[in-house]
Phi, psi and omega in degrees: 000142179245160176290152175292148178243154179304320182297337181298333181257015188304316184252013180263145177292147177285144169211103184237148177235137177243130177234004173213170185297325180294315176299321182295328177298325178294312179297319179302318179296324182284335180260000178303134180073014172293145178243150181199173174252167177299332179287348181272008178258133181217127175243126177245094185303321181297332178260356181055047184228135174238128183229152177225133174262117189246153164257095189270130171291136182274080179301326183293346181249358187304309184295320178296317179296317181296316182294327182269351180080009178271167184291149173292158185234156169236165178212145175282133182221156173249129173252115191239129180246128178260165175057039180273123181270325179202160180229132174233149179221158180219126174069026180240132173268137183257042180246167184285347182270345182269120178267129180249144176239116183281128180259318183201160175228121183229156180238132175243104182288153176288330182222161178299137180238134178293142178306134179090344178276147176298147180283143177268215182298152179174201183227128174262127179245124176253120182255134181244156175300147179083021175071019174274152179206153172236141175235124179251121174273121185240147176287324174205161183273117172212109184233136178234132174248122181227124172286135185240359175225173172283152177300151177225158181298131178298125183306324181286336183078001184237154170281143176301145179229148181236137174272152181282000000 
């Protein structure tokens, strides 16, 4: 038996689950620069679920695309938060005409958590370009990132870039 290699998952859709802050940092890196509209945000209080439909830049494929000279890719993904008690927002329009760019997803626990233990109650903060933010109060941290389409060529043809 051999160890798994990164290349083994090259054409498979991502499906990742985060139950602690360290896991969430991985998901945050993968959804950085995802774009969506205000209409792609959905909170269902009765199910305690908050979901976002994203056009995610495929950071995991950037170096391979660059080395081979092919176009960078995006993929439609769902970022799903369970056990959400409330949602607050600042500076975000919730309409289909407003394009949002997700910068980061962070977790602030209410209490200290031992490394490796699932996170308990706390607040998930999603930061968007242009000073917009969402804050999700959660009973416990459970976040799932799932690719739901095949990758497609990024319309811009470029990888997102950030100035310092």
